[in-house]
C-alpha positions in Angstrom: -15.6 -13.9 -3.9 -14.6 -14.8 -7.4 -11.2 -16.4 -6.7 -9.1 -17.6 -3.8 -7.8 -14.5 -2.1 -4.2 -13.8 -1.8 -4.8 -11.9 1.3 -7.7 -12.4 3.8 -8.3 -10.4 6.9 -10.9 -11.7 9.1 -12.6 -10.0 11.9 -9.5 -8.4 13.3 -9.4 -6.3 16.3 -6.8 -3.7 17.3 -6.3 -1.5 20.5 -4.1 1.4 21.4 -3.6 1.8 25.0 -6.8 -0.4 25.6 -9.0 1.6 23.3 -10.5 -0.1 20.3 -9.2 1.2 17.0 -10.2 -1.7 14.6 -13.4 -3.4 15.7 -13.7 -6.5 13.7 -12.4 -5.5 10.3 -12.4 -8.2 7.4 -11.3 -7.7 3.8 -9.9 -9.7 1.0 -7.7 -9.1 -2.2 -7.4 -11.5 -5.1 -4.3 -11.8 -7.2 -4.0 -9.0 -9.8 -6.7 -6.9 -8.0 -6.2 -3.3 -7.0 -8.3 -2.8 -3.9 -8.8 0.7 -1.9 -9.6 1.2 1.6 -11.1 4.8 2.1 -12.3 6.7 5.0 -11.9 9.8 7.0 -8.8 10.6 9.0 -8.6 8.6 12.1 -10.9 5.8 10.7 -8.1 3.2 11.1 -6.7 2.8 7.6 -3.0 3.1 8.3 -3.5 0.9 11.6 -5.0 -1.8 9.3 -2.0 -1.9 6.9 0.4 -2.0 9.9 -1.4 -4.9 11.5 -1.2 -6.8 8.3 2.4 -6.2 8.5 2.7 -7.2 12.1 4.1 -3.7 13.2 0.9 -3.3 15.2 -0.4 -6.2 17.3 -3.7 -7.8 16.6 -5.9 -8.4 19.7 -8.2 -10.8 18.0 -9.0 -12.1 14.4 -6.7 -13.8 11.7 -4.8 -12.6 8.7 -3.9 -14.9 6.0 -1.4 -14.4 3.1 -1.1 -16.9 0.4 -3.2 -19.3 2.8 -0.8 -18.9 5.6 -1.6 -17.3 8.9 0.9 -14.3 9.4 -0.2 -12.0 12.1 2.1 -14.0 14.6 5.1 -13.8 12.1 7.7 -11.2 12.3 7.8 -8.2 9.7 10.8 -9.5 8.1 9.2 -13.0 7.6 6.0 -11.5 6.0 8.2 -9.5 3.6 9.9 -12.7 2.6 6.7 -14.2 1.8 6.1 -11.4 -0.7 4.0 -8.8 1.1 5.4 -5.3 1.0 4.3 -2.2 2.7 5.2 1.4 1.6 4.3 3.6 4.6 3.1 7.3 4.4 6.2 8.4 6.2 8.5 7.1 3.2 11.4 6.4 5.8 14.2 6.8 3.4 17.8 7.1 4.4 18.6 10.6 3.6 22.4 10.4 3.3 22.2 7.4 0.9 21.7 7.9 -2.8 18.7 7.1 -4.7 20.2 3.7 -6.0 21.5 2.7 -2.5 18.0 3.3 -1.0 16.5 1.2 -3.8 19.0 -1.6 -3.3 18.1 -1.8 0.4 14.6 -2.9 -0.7 16.1 -6.1 -2.4 17.6 -7.5 1.0 15.5 -10.6 0.6 16.8 -11.3 -2.9 20.0 -13.3 -3.3 20.2 -13.3 -7.2 22.3 -10.4 -8.3 20.8 -10.5 -11.7 17.4 -10.3 -10.6 18.4 -7.3 -8.5 19.7 -5.5 -11.6 16.6 -6.5 -13.5 14.4 -4.9 -10.7 16.6 -1.7 -10.6 16.0 -1.3 -14.4 12.3 -1.9 -13.9 12.0 0.8 -11.2 14.0 3.2 -13.5 11.7 2.5 -16.4 8.8 3.3 -14.2 10.4 6.5 -12.8 13.1 7.8 -15.4 13.6 10.9 -13.1 15.2 8.6 -10.6 17.5 7.1 -13.1 18.7 10.7 -13.7 19.3 11.1 -9.9 20.6 7.6 -9.2 23.6 9.1 -7.3 21.9 12.0 -5.7 21.3 11.8 -1.9 17.7 11.0 -1.1 17.4 13.9 1.3 17.9 16.4 -1.6 15.1 15.1 -3.6 11.7 16.7 -3.9 8.7 15.2 -1.9 7.4 13.6 -5.1 10.7 12.1 -6.0 11.1 10.7 -2.4 7.7 9.0 -2.9 8.9 7.4 -6.2 12.1 6.1 -4.2 9.7 4.7 -1.6 7.5 2.9 -4.0 10.6 1.8 -6.0 12.1 0.3 -2.9 9.1 -1.6 -2.2 9.1 -3.0 -5.8 12.6 -4.2 -5.5 11.7 -7.2 -3.5 9.4 -8.6 -6.1 6.2 -8.4 -4.0 3.3 -10.6 -4.6 1.1 -7.8 -3.0 2.1 -4.2 -2.7 0.5 -2.2 0.1 0.6 1.7 -0.4 -0.2 4.0 2.3 -1.3 7.6 1.3 1.2 7.6 -1.6 0.1 11.1 -2.5 -0.1 12.7 1.0 1.4 16.2 0.9 2.3 16.3 -2.7 1.5 19.1 -5.1 -1.5 18.3 -7.5 0.6 17.6 -10.5 2.6 15.1 -8.6 -0.5 13.5 -7.1 -1.5 12.7 -10.7 1.9 11.4 -11.4 1.9 9.0 -8.4 -1.5 7.8 -9.0 -0.6 7.2 -12.7 2.2 4.9 -11.4 -0.3 2.9 -9.6 -2.3 2.5 -12.8 0.9 1.3 -14.5 1.6 -1.2 -11.8 -1.9 -2.3 -12.1 -1.6 -2.8 -15.8 1.5 -4.8 -15.2 -0.5 -7.3 -13.1 0.6 -6.1 -9.7 -1.7 -6.9 -6.8 -2.3 -3.7 -4.8 -4.0 -2.7 -1.5 -4.1 1.1 -1.5 -5.0 3.7 1.2 -5.3 6.9 -0.3 -6.8 10.4 0.6 -7.8 11.3 -3.0 -10.8 9.1 -2.6 -12.5 9.6 -6.0 -9.3 9.0 -7.9 -8.5 5.9 -5.7 -11.8 4.3 -6.2 -11.8 5.1 -10.0 -8.6 3.1 -10.5 -9.5 0.3 -8.2 -11.4 -3.0 -9.1 -13.0 -3.0 -5.5 -13.0 -0.9 -2.4 -13.9 -0.8 1.3 -15.2 2.3 3.3 -13.7 2.3 6.8 -15.5 4.4 9.5 -14.4 4.5 13.1 -12.7 1.2 13.0 -15.6 -0.7 11.2 -16.0 -1.8 7.5 -19.4 -0.2 6.5 -19.5 -0.7 2.7 -17.7 -2.8 0.2 -18.1 -2.9 -3.6 -16.6 -2.1 -6.9 -15.0 1.2 -7.3 -17.7 2.6 -9.4 -20.4 1.3 -7.2 -18.9 3.0 -4.2 -18.6 6.2 -6.1 -22.3 5.9 -6.9 -23.4 5.0 -3.4 -25.1 7.1 -0.9 -22.5 6.5 1.9 -19.8 7.9 -0.5 -21.8 11.0 -1.1 -22.5 11.5 2.5 -19.2 10.7 3.9 -17.0 12.4 1.4 -19.1 15.0 -0.4 -21.3 16.1 2.4 -24.5 15.6 0.6 
């Protein structure tokens, strides 16, 4: 570990209906890093992110953010600490406009000027959203809805942004656009924990990565080291 982690997950265990889903999972993320968690469907990747956000109970282990244990806190309290989760379901309010959905993400901020700055930052990342700022979210394309979901997450000035399958279900050209956005956020210095089905692209843009298989971390390393590893070729390329 090269620096004090902003997020430290230590040996957590999660059960669904008594059945183990996460079996002693550990990871850490340092400030300014982009870290990916990759694995097959059903490996427990989304469960891990939900456990970090306290929307999924942790049976055992500890989760620390900024040095503070958070697994017993409410999700709202965790957001107020600066940890934000963008779920794969997007969970937008369809009848509300793009801008109204974005502003909902700033509910933990009391500074009106900061909220306006954040709106302009999101619009600079996603010019298409600025063009559609008064349009109902339900009328947007899948790619545009994902932009709103990410933008809403950015509205609270997160210290760490967790993205769960941001390119899921998108056309290839939009997949590239979403992953380019992750690269831009990384270049801005954002700390990111990424779960992404496009494994090669995710590891290519990440500083480090973890491979999760059936609820256990089986490999950790730099993005390039994992791409070059036997476990990557066996698990994701079938060779």
